[in-house]
N, C-alpha and C positions, 0 to 999 in steps of 0.2 A: 504492500499500500503506500507507504515512502518512498518509493520508486515514481509514482507518478505526481508526486510532487517536485515543481519544480527548485531548484538550488536557489536560487533568487529567493522564494518565499521563504526556503529553510531561513537564510541567511537574515531576513529579517526577523523571522521570529525570533532567532537564536540574541540577536542586535537587543529586542526589545526587553529579552528577559534579562541581558547582559541591565541594559536600564534599571530596569524594575529590581534586581540584585542591588545596583548602587543608591535604588531609592532606598532600601528597606535598611541596608546597613548604615546609610547618610544618616538618614532621619531617626535610625536608634537612639546614635551619640549625641545629634544633636539634643533631643528629649532628652538626655539621662548628662547633659552638659548645660542644660538653661540654670541662669540663677532663680534660685526660690524664690525669693525675697522680690527681683525685678520681675519675676511670672507673677507674684499675688500681685504686685501695684498694678500690670497692666488686666490683669484681671479683673478688677475694681472697678479700672478707668470705661470697661468695656468692650474690650478690644477680643474680637471674636476669636480667635486661637488661640490668644492666652488665656480665656477661661475653658476650652476644650483642654489644651494641653493642660490646666491644673485638676482637670478633671480624672482625664486618663493618669497621671501621675501620684492619684492618691492610693492606687494601685499598681505600683509599677511591674510587679507580676506579671496582673493581664495584658498587658502592655507589653513587655518581653514576648511573651509568649506568643500574642498575636505577629509581633512583627519578625521572632525566630520562624512562626509558621508559614509565612510568607516567603521568608528568604529560601530558607530549607526547599520551598516547594519551586521556586524558579531556580533554582543553584542544581537541583535535581534534575528537575528539565533541563536545561540548559548543558547538562551533565549527555541525559540520553538522547539531545539532538545533536552536539557536537561528534558522540559516536555512530548515528544514525550516518551526518553527513560525512565521515571520515570512512566510512562504507562506501556510500559511493563516489567517492576519487578515487580512494588508491586502496580500498581492499582492509583486510583485518590490518596488516602492517601499519596503516595509517590512522587507526585509533588510538594508538601509543603518541603517536607524534600530534594528534589532536587535540587527547586530553593535556599532555604538557602545556599547550599555545593556551588551552580554555585556564588554564591555572593558575598561568601568568597573567592574562586577561581577567580573569576575574580579582587575583589578587592586585595589581594596579589600579586599573578602570572600573571596577566595584566594590573594593573595600578601603585599601589603603586612602587613594585620592577622595574619594568620598566624605569617607570619616574624616581627614583632615580638617578641608572644608568646612564640614561640621561644627567641628570642634573649635575651631577659630570664629565661625559665625552661625551660632546654634540658632539664632531667633531666626535665622533667614529660610531654613529651612523644618522646622521643629513645628513653626504657626497653621504653612500650608499644612504639612503632613498632620498634622491633629484634625484638621478638619475632614481628613481622608480618613483618617486610623478610628474614629468617635464612631462612625456608623459603621465601619468595616467591622468592628471588634463587636458591635451587637449585634450583624449578622454570622458572623462565625462563632458567636460567646458558646455554641455546644462542645465544639472542639478543643477552643481557649482552655473552656473550664476544663473537662476533661485534662487534658494538657496539666494544667497549673493545680490542678487534683493531687496528681502524682509527683509532681515537679515539689509542690509544698509539703507531701508528706514524708517527701526525701531529707527536706530543710526539718521538716521541726523534729528529726532524729537528731539533729544535730543541734537542737536548740534555738532555732531560730523562726519566727512569726513571720510571714511573708505580710500579714496589718499591720503590725510593728511599724508604719512609717510617719511616724509626727516629728514636723517642722522642729528644729534642733533649734535652740536659742541662742545666739549669739554670746560669746562674754565679752565682758568691759575690751581685753588686747583685742579679740577680734574686732569689735568697734571701732578701737580706736584705729588699727591698719586701715580698715576702709575707709576711715574719714581720712588718716594719712595719703592714702595711694589714690583719694577722688581723682587729684592732677587742676587739671582745667575746668573742671565740671564743679568744681568750689574755688571761690573767691580764698584767696591764701587769709583774709580776714578769722571769714566764719569758719574755716578750718580752724584754724587757733580757737578762734570762741567754742567749735563742739569739743575738740581736745581737751579745753578746758574745763569744759564741762563735765566731761568722764573722766578726768582727773580731780574732781570736790572729794570724792570719797577719800582721796590720797592721802590729802592737805587735810589739818585741824587748824581751829582757830590760831591755835599757839601758834601758825605759821604768820597768820594777818593780823595780828591782835598789835595794837598801841601796846609795848610795853609798860609795867607798874612807871617807872621813873620817867616816861615820856606824856602821861595821862593829865591833862588840861581839866579842870575843874573849881568848882567854886566853893569856898570855904564859908560856910553858912556862917561866922563869926567875922568875915570881912568887911568892914564900909562898905556901904552905898554905893562911895564912888572906886571902891577897889572890885569891886562889884562890876559897877557898870565898864569899866577899862576890862575886866577878863573877856564879858559879852561884844563890847564894841569888833574886840580882837579875831574870837571864836570863828573859826569858817564850821560850823557845825551847827542843827538846830535843838539838838539837845546833849544838856551836859551834867558830869555828873556832880551832886553835889554833899561834899563832906564835912564832916566836925574834926577841925585840928589839923585831921594826916588824912589823905586818900582811904587809907586800910579802912576807914571809919564814914563808912558811904549811907547818906541817912536817905538820899533819894535820887531822882534824876528828875533835871528842870527842862521843861522845855518851852523855847525863847517866847513860843507866841502865848504863853500866858502871862506875860509879865505887862502882856497890854492891858490887861486888868487889873495894875496897879496905875493908881494917877502919874506916880514918877519912880525914883528909883530914892528917893527918902523914906525907908521901910525899916524895918526889921525884922529880925532873924525869924519871928514867929511869922512875919508876914509870908517870907520864901518860903519857909519849911509848910505852909497850907496849898502851895502851888505845884508841891515835886508829886513826881510820881514814884510806884516804889519799883525800887532797882530791882531788876532779872538779873539773878546768876547763876552759867554754865560752867561744869566744872572743864578741868583744861583737856586737852586732845579728844573734844567733841570732832568729827568730821563736820563739813563746812557742808555738806549734801545734808548732812541731817540740822543743821543748825540754821543751816538757808528756810526749809521745812519748819522749822521750830518760829523764826521768826515772824514765817505768813502765818501759823497758827494762833501763833499768840500775838500777831497784831505789836510787836516790838519792832527796833530798831537800833537798838543799840543792848548789849549785855557785856556783863563783868565778869571774869573770867576768872573762878577759882580755881586752888591746888586741892591734895584731900584733907589740908590742916584750915580749908577756910581761907586762907590770905588770898590776896587781890592781887593778882598774876598781872594783866594787863585787861584792856577794855576791845571787844570786836562792837565792829556796826553795820547793817546790811551793806553800807557801800563800799567798807571794804572785802566782802564777798563780791558784791558786783566787778569791781575791779580786778578779783581776781579771775574774773569767765572774761570781759570786756577789756583789758588792759587799764593802765593808770586813766585817771583825768580828773581834773583838779580845775579851780575857778579860780584859784589865788596864782598871780605869776611866782611867787615867791614858794610856792610848794614846787618850782619845775627846777631847785638848783641842786644839780647831779653830784650823786656821791664819789661819781667818780672825772678825773680830769687830765687828760691824754696829755702825752707830752709828745716832741716831734720825733723822736726814739721808736714810737709805736709801743710802749712802756704807757702803764696807767698809774697814776697816783691817787689810791684807793681808799677812802675814811673806814676807818676798821671796825666803824658800829652799824654800817649798813649790810642787808638784811640781805643771805646767801642767795635766795631764790630773785630779789630783785636783778641783782649783780647777774646773775643767768637767764636772765628775761632779757635786761636791757642791752647785756655788752654779748648774748650769745656764748658765753661760758658754759663751764659744766662742771661745776666744783659741787662736792657731796654735799645733798640738801636732807640724809635720814639721821644728821645729828644736832651739834649746837643750830641757834638762828645765824648767827652774825657771824662776820669774818672774826672779829674777834675771839668771838665762842671758836672757832674751829682751828682756827693757831692754839692758842691756849691748850686746847687739848691734845694737840696733837705733840707739843713740845712742850706738856707740861705743868708750866711755868709762867709768867710774865717774862718775854724775852729782853734783850738790849736793845737801841738801837744798833742797827747793821748787822744784824742774825739773820740769815738766808736760808731759806728753806723749800722743799718744792711736792706742792700739793697734787699729783693727780700729772699733767702736763704744765702745770703753771707754776715757775719758779717766784718766789717771793722773797721781799725786802723788806724789812721790818725797818721804817723811816723815823716815830717816833710814836713814845710810850710815855705813860704816868704810871703810880706807885699800883693803881689797877686795872691799869688798861693798855692793850694795845689803840694808840691811836691814827696811826696812816700808815702806809704801807704801798710798796710800789709793785706791782702784778706784770710781768709780762707775758702776754697771751702766746 
């Protein structure tokens, strides 16, 4: 019967089978290479191919069963057809040659090439293929179900359940990698903000607080003139109010409440009536937790205390926002930099500067898992307050001590 069919028709059918084989091979790789999060996004936007692909990938065992069923069917048909053509052309000896040629053609044109293309551009093939596979799966479901039942039974013996196909959540580090490698899809500024948000759990209130010795507040026993001077020079709308010493905080003053007083000629009792309850948080609280607490309690300022209840510093909502979006200030006086560049390329640095701020502003990589300030980091390494002229190396950064006093290092020279 095969002798009655022209060779041209047989070759035409063979080419069609090879094209179908390439389609099955490429579409399998494309569907399995789809980014599940991009797929879900497109499906929610109403993309028909994405919606069908998402439904097919809910049970990948059925999808793979369908594809392999079709691929094996066309490949075996192609092999039989090549054998028939070989017999027509050269007899029995030509069958082996035909089989070898078919193997090379299938390997190159129906496997390697389409799979490589599909891996590089999965969406181009996966979405159109889903439109074909979805109704085809319904038509061939009895056969696919039978194949899957036997293959799943084999997998079950090894403790694998084909129905366990939940979309796994990304870890924080995986999200960081995705954001970092987003490239031109996200502007540098927005990418940095997203990375800062992901880092909020790593950073504690201790890293961004105003330390105890730098807290600006109001002594309730001060004269009205002194209080007026502090308020006039304040950059904040909320100030801690203490009695005699900052460790004895009696409340927080919102400056807008001063409008209730006719003038600054008032007594301590008048000021005390305007105070809000102080809000205390333990040291080491992650910024992500503190941001949520600020929102829930409708607070904007908190006093940080250690395990003994001693005040270590103060943190504001603005401090946390600056950790996300970067420094912002309304006072030009705040723009004084702790780093002065030298012509040689070295930097004169105020040792009281925070390491995190230096790393951010200068692009350095000084260790941040210990002391918060450069002075603390150097003293921890040397285990003493060094004399001027002492040199050391922290990581890749040579450091020379420029000036010290009895209590701390004042300035250093760093050569990046």
